[in-house]
C-alpha positions in Angstrom: -190.2 47.8 -105.4 -187.0 48.1 -107.5 -185.8 51.4 -109.0 -186.5 50.0 -112.4 -190.1 49.3 -111.5 -190.5 52.9 -110.2 -189.1 54.2 -113.4 -185.9 55.6 -111.8 -182.7 54.9 -113.8 -180.6 52.2 -112.3 -177.2 53.1 -110.9 -174.4 52.0 -113.1 -172.2 49.3 -111.5 -168.8 50.5 -110.5 -166.1 49.9 -113.0 -163.0 47.7 -112.6 -160.7 50.7 -111.6 -163.3 51.9 -109.1 -163.4 48.5 -107.4 -159.6 48.3 -107.4 -159.1 51.7 -105.8 -161.9 51.2 -103.3 -159.6 49.3 -101.0 -156.0 49.7 -99.9 -154.3 47.3 -102.2 -155.0 49.3 -105.4 -153.5 52.6 -104.2 -150.6 50.8 -102.6 -149.8 49.0 -105.8 -149.9 52.2 -107.8 -147.6 54.0 -105.4 -145.2 51.0 -105.4 -145.1 51.0 -109.2 -144.5 54.7 -109.3 -141.6 54.3 -106.8 -140.0 51.5 -108.9 -140.4 53.5 -112.1 -138.7 56.5 -110.6 -136.0 54.3 -109.1 -135.2 52.8 -112.5 -135.1 56.2 -114.1 -132.9 57.5 -111.3 -130.6 54.5 -111.8 -130.1 55.3 -115.5 -129.7 59.1 -114.9 -127.2 58.8 -112.1 -125.1 56.0 -113.6 -125.1 57.4 -117.1 -122.2 59.9 -116.7 -119.8 57.1 -115.6 -120.8 54.9 -118.5 -120.6 57.7 -121.1 -117.2 58.6 -119.9 -116.1 55.0 -120.2 -117.5 54.7 -123.7 -115.7 57.9 -124.8 -112.3 56.7 -123.3 -112.6 53.3 -125.0 -114.0 54.8 -128.3 -117.1 52.7 -128.2 -120.4 53.5 -129.9 -123.4 53.5 -127.7 -127.1 54.0 -127.8 -129.8 54.8 -125.3 -130.8 51.2 -125.1 -127.3 50.0 -124.4 -126.8 52.9 -121.9 -129.9 51.9 -120.0 -129.0 48.2 -119.9 -125.4 48.9 -118.7 -126.6 51.4 -116.1 -128.8 48.7 -114.6 -126.0 46.1 -114.6 -123.0 48.0 -113.1 -121.0 46.1 -110.5 -120.6 49.3 -108.4 -123.2 51.7 -109.5 -123.9 55.1 -108.0 -127.6 54.0 -107.6 -128.3 50.3 -108.0 -131.4 49.1 -109.8 -134.2 47.4 -107.8 -133.5 44.0 -109.3 -129.8 44.3 -108.2 -130.9 45.0 -104.6 -133.4 42.1 -104.8 -130.6 39.7 -105.9 -128.4 40.9 -103.0 -131.2 40.5 -100.5 -131.9 37.0 -101.7 -128.3 36.1 -101.5 -127.7 37.7 -98.1 -131.0 36.5 -96.4 -132.0 33.2 -97.9 -128.8 31.8 -99.3 -126.5 32.4 -96.3 -126.4 30.6 -93.0 -128.1 32.8 -90.4 -124.9 32.5 -88.2 -122.7 33.7 -91.1 -121.3 37.3 -90.8 -122.3 37.8 -94.4 -125.9 37.1 -93.6 -128.3 40.0 -93.1 -130.3 37.9 -90.7 -127.3 37.7 -88.4 -126.6 41.5 -88.7 -130.3 42.3 -88.3 -130.5 40.2 -85.1 -127.5 42.1 -83.6 -129.1 45.4 -84.3 -132.6 44.2 -83.2 -131.2 43.2 -79.8 -129.9 46.6 -78.9 -133.0 48.2 -80.4 -135.4 46.2 -78.2 -133.3 46.8 -75.1 -133.1 50.5 -75.8 -136.8 50.7 -76.5 -137.6 49.0 -73.2 -135.4 51.3 -71.2 -136.6 54.4 -73.1 -140.3 53.4 -72.6 -139.8 53.0 -68.9 -137.9 56.2 -68.6 -140.4 58.1 -70.6 -143.4 56.9 -68.6 -141.6 57.6 -65.3 -140.7 61.1 -66.4 -144.3 61.8 -67.6 -145.8 60.6 -64.4 -143.4 62.9 -62.4 -144.1 65.9 -64.7 -147.9 65.5 -64.4 -148.0 65.1 -60.6 -145.1 67.3 -59.5 -145.4 71.0 -60.5 -141.7 71.5 -59.9 -140.8 68.8 -62.4 -143.3 70.2 -64.9 -141.6 73.6 -64.7 -138.0 72.5 -64.5 -137.7 69.1 -66.2 -139.9 69.3 -69.2 -137.9 72.1 -70.9 -134.8 70.0 -70.5 -136.5 67.0 -72.0 -137.4 69.0 -75.0 -133.9 70.6 -75.2 -132.2 67.2 -75.1 -133.5 66.5 -78.6 -131.8 69.5 -80.1 -128.4 67.8 -79.7 -127.5 65.9 -82.9 -127.2 62.2 -82.0 -124.2 61.9 -84.4 -122.4 64.3 -82.1 -123.0 62.6 -78.8 -123.0 58.9 -80.0 -119.1 58.8 -80.1 -118.8 60.4 -76.7 -121.3 57.9 -75.2 -119.3 55.0 -76.8 -116.0 56.3 -75.5 -117.1 57.1 -72.0 -118.9 53.8 -71.5 -116.0 51.9 -73.0 -113.6 53.5 -70.5 -115.7 52.2 -67.6 -116.1 48.7 -69.0 -119.4 48.9 -70.9 -119.0 47.7 -74.5 -121.2 45.9 -77.1 -124.9 45.9 -76.5 -125.3 48.4 -73.7 -123.8 51.6 -75.3 -126.0 51.1 -78.4 -129.0 50.5 -76.3 -128.4 53.7 -74.4 -128.2 55.6 -77.6 -131.5 54.0 -78.6 -133.0 54.9 -75.3 -131.9 58.5 -75.6 -133.8 58.9 -78.9 -136.9 57.0 -78.0 -137.7 58.3 -74.5 -138.7 61.7 -75.8 -141.8 60.7 -77.8 -142.9 58.5 -75.0 -142.5 61.3 -72.5 -144.4 63.9 -74.5 -147.1 61.5 -75.5 -147.7 60.2 -72.0 -147.8 63.8 -70.6 -150.5 64.6 -73.1 -152.3 61.4 -72.3 -152.2 61.7 -68.6 -153.6 65.2 -68.9 -156.3 64.2 -71.4 -159.1 63.4 -68.9 -162.0 65.9 -69.0 -162.0 68.4 -66.0 -165.5 67.1 -65.2 -164.2 63.6 -64.8 -161.4 64.9 -62.5 -164.0 66.8 -60.4 -166.1 63.7 -60.2 -163.2 61.7 -58.9 -162.6 64.4 -56.3 -166.2 64.2 -55.3 -165.8 60.5 -54.6 -162.7 61.5 -52.5 -160.4 59.4 -54.7 -156.8 59.5 -53.8 -154.0 60.5 -56.2 -153.2 56.9 -56.8 -156.8 56.0 -57.5 -157.2 58.9 -59.9 -154.1 57.7 -61.7 -155.1 54.0 -61.9 -158.8 54.5 -62.7 -158.8 57.6 -64.9 -155.4 59.0 -66.0 -153.7 55.7 -67.0 -156.7 54.3 -69.0 -157.1 57.7 -70.8 -153.4 57.7 -71.7 -153.2 54.3 -73.3 -154.1 55.5 -76.9 -151.5 58.3 -76.5 -148.9 55.8 -75.2 -149.2 53.4 -78.2 -149.1 56.3 -80.7 -145.8 57.3 -79.1 -144.5 53.8 -78.9 -144.9 53.4 -82.7 -142.7 56.4 -83.2 -140.3 55.3 -80.4 -139.7 51.8 -81.8 -138.7 53.1 -85.2 -136.4 55.8 -83.7 -134.9 53.2 -81.4 -133.8 51.2 -84.5 -132.2 54.3 -85.9 -130.4 54.9 -82.6 -129.0 51.3 -82.6 -127.7 51.7 -86.2 -126.2 55.1 -85.4 -124.6 53.5 -82.3 -122.8 50.9 -84.5 -121.2 53.5 -86.8 -118.6 55.2 -84.5 -117.5 52.0 -83.0 -116.4 50.3 -86.2 -118.6 47.4 -85.1 -118.1 44.1 -86.8 -121.8 43.1 -86.6 -125.1 44.8 -87.1 -126.8 46.8 -89.8 -124.6 49.7 -89.1 -121.5 47.6 -89.6 -122.9 46.3 -92.8 -123.3 49.9 -94.0 -119.8 50.8 -92.9 -118.3 47.8 -94.8 -120.3 48.7 -97.9 -119.1 52.3 -97.8 -115.5 51.4 -97.3 -115.4 49.2 -100.4 -117.9 51.1 -102.5 -120.5 48.3 -102.4 -123.6 50.4 -103.0 -125.7 47.3 -103.7 -124.8 46.0 -100.3 -125.5 49.4 -98.7 -129.0 49.5 -100.3 -129.8 46.0 -99.3 -128.9 46.8 -95.6 -131.0 50.0 -95.8 -134.0 48.1 -97.1 -133.5 45.4 -94.5 -133.5 48.1 -91.8 -136.7 49.7 -93.3 -138.4 46.3 -93.3 -137.4 45.7 -89.7 -138.8 49.1 -88.7 -142.1 48.3 -90.5 -142.4 44.9 -88.7 -141.6 46.5 -85.3 -144.3 49.2 -85.8 -146.7 46.5 -87.0 -146.0 44.5 -83.8 -146.7 47.5 -81.6 -149.9 48.0 -83.5 -151.0 44.4 -82.9 -150.3 44.8 -79.1 -152.2 48.1 -79.2 -155.3 46.4 -80.7 -155.2 43.6 -78.1 -154.8 46.0 -75.2 -157.5 48.4 -76.4 -159.9 45.4 -76.9 -159.1 44.1 -73.4 -159.7 47.5 -71.8 -162.9 48.1 -73.7 -161.7 51.1 -75.6 -162.1 49.3 -79.0 -164.6 46.5 -79.7 
């Protein structure tokens, strides 16, 4: 019987706002709108002093409306408006040939190449270090503190040294940037894998010893499967940091290609719109790379039976 037939009051149907905010799209849209609103307000606030100074020097009358319009249409603003960055992105991505050095697709591919190479090397190094730390007590006591201490050195301080040293021995271009990416991304992989390889329950370890399993069998059948969720959580962090490392590696070299080179050119000539377009491109690349790692994670976990 229905609640109406039993005399109980019927539950009111959820309103429109409740249905919108029940999923992910509604909250995401609200956050995006808030960010754009704050961005436009920041554009007017930061660009206003320059415009007011110009109005006073030229003896022009101005109003808040005119100030806001001019602030969002400056050629070289302190903070560009979102629509200015959107126009620059459209021009640099869709209206340029992908082989043109003025195309963000071209610069993005250059940075992506060193990012992926550094990510691959950092992942292999991190897994190798984690396996050694877990299985060799000497490495656990001596190497792990150095792995942690390595991340206290600012990457901006050692990036020029890496570039200069490798350049003197003949390594230029992709390899130095990839090594800087590797330096940044091996750390989360190492720490995550150490945690993952040590995650099996002591009862499970005792059961493997009861079956007289060798160290290799314990690793293949227990430690490695248990570490996969930890590995992918670390890889999501590592791939984003690897992109940062590739961009940082392009800065001290005065590179002519890459997102870092685009940022340098924009800073040299005061092209803040170009700088923001490059930054948003880098952010979009990082988001896509993390999403790609997440897709691989879902496939692997489904194949291993961890997730249905």
